[in-house]
N, C-alpha and C positions, 0 to 999 in steps of 0.2 A: 170506137172499139169498146166492147164491154170488158172492163178490167176485171170483172168477176167471173168471166167465162171459163177460166182455167181452174176454178173452184179452189184456189189457193188464197189464203188470207192470213195476215198476222193479227193476233189479238194482243194489243199493246198494253199489257198489264203484267205486273209481277205478283199481284194479289192472288193467292191460291184459291180463295173462296170465289172470287170473280171468275177466275179461269175455269173452275168447275161448273159454274153457272153457264158461262158461254159455251162450254163443251156440250152441256145438256141441250141448250137452245139450238146449237148449230148441227147437232147430230142428224136430224131428219133431212138436212139439205145436202148431205154428202160432201161437205167441205173438208179440205185438208187445212186445219187451223193450227198454227204453231204460235206459241207465245213469244213475246219479246225476250223473255228470259232464256228460251231455247236458242235464240239467235245471239245470246250473250250481250244484249243491248243494255246500256245503263238506264236507270229510271230518270227521266228529265225532271227538273224542278217545276212543280205546278204553281206557277206564279199568277195564274188568272184569278179574276174575282167573280167569275160566273162558271157554272157547270160547263157551258159550251166552250169557253176559253180553255179550261183545263183539259177537256176531252180532246180538243184539237191539238194542244201541245203534245200530248202523248201519242195520238194517232199519227200526226205528221212526222214526228221524230222517227217512228218505226217504219213508216212508208218510205221516207227518204233514205233510211239506212239499208233497207232490204230490197227496194225496188218493187215491192208488192203493195197492193191495197192493204190498209191497216184499219182495224176496228178497235175503238177504245170507248170506254164510258167514263164519265165522272158522275158520281152519285153522292147523295147525302140525305141527311134527315133535317127537315125544316119544321121547327116547332113554333106554332103561332104565339104562344105565351112568352116565348123568348125572343120575339122580334125576328124570327126566321133563323135563329141559331140552331145548331152549329152550321148548317148549310154547307158551303164549300169547304169548311174546316172540320167536317165530321170526323175524318180520320185523324186529323191533328189532335183532337181532344183525347185520343187514345194513346198518343205518343208518350213514352216514359223517358225521364231524364237520362237514364242509362242506355237507352236505345230499345227498339222494339215497340210493340203496341199492346195495350191492355184495354180491351173493350169493356170489361167489367168496370174499370175505373171511369171510362168515358160515360157509361150508362149511369153510374153513381153521380157523376158531375151534373149530368142532365137532370136527374131527379132532384138533386140538391137545389139547383136553380129553380126548378118548378115549385119546390116547397117554399123557397124564399119568395116566390111570387104569389103564394097562397093558392096555387093551382091544385086543388084537391079533388074537385068534381070532374068526371069524364069530359063534360062540355068545356072545361078549362084546359084540357090536356090534348087538344087536337093538333094534328100535324100531318106530315106526308113525307114519304120517301120519294125522291126525285132522281131519275137517271136520264142522262143525255148521252146517246151514242153518237159518235162521230165516225164517219167513214171517210178517211183521207187517202188521197192518191199521191204518188211520188212527186207529181208536179205542183202539189200544194193545194189543189182544189179539195173541197170537202162538202159533205152533206150531213145534216143533223136530224136526229130522231129522238123525241122527248117522251118519256113515260112517267106517270105519277101514280102513287097509291096512297089514298087517304086513310087515316086511321086515328087511333087514340094511344097515347103513351100510358102503359100500365106499370105498376110496381107491386111486388118485386118481380124481377125477370122470370120468365117462364119458358122452359124448353131449352134443349141443347143442340137443336139443328140450326142450319144456316150459319150465319156469321155476323160480325159487327153488332149492330143494335137490334137485330131480329128478335131477341127474347123480350124486349119491352115494347114492341110495336104490334098492336092488334088491328088488323085491317077492318075497315067498315064492313058490316054484315057478317062478321065472324066473332066467335067467342074464344078463339085461340090466337096466340101470337104467331108471327112468322117463325119464331124459334121452336114452335110446337108442330110445324107443318113439314111434310116431306118435300123434297125438291120438286117432285112431280106436281104436287098440289099447289105449291107456291108459284111455280112457273105457269101452271094452269092453262097452257096453250100449246097446241100443235097445229100445223096446217089443216084447215077445214073444221077446226073446233072453235068454241066460243072464245071471247076475249080473255086475255091473260089476267092474272091476279097481281103479280109483283110488278114493281116499277120498272125493273130491268127487262122483264119479259114483255111488258107493254111497249117499251122503247124498241126492243128487238122485233116485236110483231110489226111495228110500223116500218122498220128497216126491211123485213122480209117481204112485206107487201109491196114496197116501193122498188126494191132491187132484185128480189128473187122470184117475183111473179106469184107469190103465195096469196091465197084467199083468207 
């Protein structure tokens, strides 16, 4: 049985930025997508050490609680000069002692570490955004779709669009950061159009081609 046939799915996230991006990506497919927050579901502890493990934790919790297929992603910034940090701890670097998240603080921490490594030239500041989408079913089965966007870390931050570390990430082949790009430009893909630009859109593109019959 095609568990996506009824066009209903749970987006297993409480992150408003991610929810907006998923809404943009899923709009062309006519899905009724509701967030875990709308179902009143708690945020599970992300105890995994890989993007795949954390994506599964979130997606399966939502699928099990609602009886619907659930889509979740775990994503992060991987910086070569920092040995792959922050990686799966990308959001953790933004957590404030008093609660909430401050991504300006997280971007400053990243820059301070790069400076400490002497990473001043663009060639020394390479990295990538990684997103892994997990489609989990209520029975615990799951499929994974991974997308990556290569780029360079810039400083100071540029742009006020997007969210997270977008203002310091300049994708390869562009002179502007994700923070300076519109959602349409950043997602860069709809059915029948060329490949996506952002990591999350690239992961979603693989999901759409595999599960929705999109080209």
